N, C-alpha and C positions, 0 to 999 in steps of 0.2 A: 910613774903616774903624774908626778908634778909637771913634767914636760908635756904630757898629753892634755892636762887640764889647764895649761897656761892660757890666759885670756878667755876662758870659758866659765860660764856660770853653772853651778850645780843646783838643780831643782829636784827636790825629793818627789817621788811619785805621789806621796800623800799631799803634797802642796800643788801638784800640777793643775788640778781643776781651778783652784783659786788664782793661780798665776795666769792661766789662760784667760780668765775673766777680767783681770786687772792690769795685765801688761801685754804689750805687743811683742810677743816672743819671736816674731819673724825678724826683728831687728837685733836679736841677741844670739850669740853663739852659746847654746846651752846644751847640757847633757843631763841624763838621769840614769839611775841604776835601779834594777829591779830583780827580785827573786821570783822564779816561776813557782807560784804556790798552788796552782791547779792547772791541769791540762785536760781539755775535753777530747774525747776520741775523735780522730779526724772525720770530717764531714764531707759531703759532696754537694756541689751546687746543682741547680736544675739542669745545667748543661754538662754535668759530669766532671767538672773540675774539683779536685780534692783540696781541702784547706784545713788548717788547724786553728784552734783558739787557745791562747794561754791567758791565765789571770796572773798579773804581776803585782808585787807588793814591795815596799821598801822596808818592811819590818818595824816601822815606827808606829803606824796606825793600821792594824789588821783589818779595819773596816773600810779602808780606802784602797781599792784595787783598780787596776787598769786592765782592760781586755785588749789583747793584741791578736789580730787576725793575720795569719800567715798564708799567702797564696803563691802559686807558681813555683819558681826556682827556690824561693826562700822556704816554702813549705817542704819541698823535696829535700833540701839540704839540712833542715833543722827539726823536722817533725819528731825525730827520735830523742831529742834533747831531754834529759831527765828533769823531773820535777825537783825543785830545790836548787837548780842551777842559777847562778847570778848572770 
């Protein structure tokens, strides 16, 4: 993990909104980690494409979640991922 995180900045999901407002994250190599705390049943767009919505949290502040929308190949590969997965 130390090797993978070398020269990268860890930003907690609960801090992400504030960091996006105050820092230019396009200039920083950053990572975040989240736990799937809620999964919405897969949905379909008006053109018939299926997608998933996950709510992610860092378990530091349970009121601060990030919604992640999965489309295309990402949806096909990961839609069965269990709630509680990091």
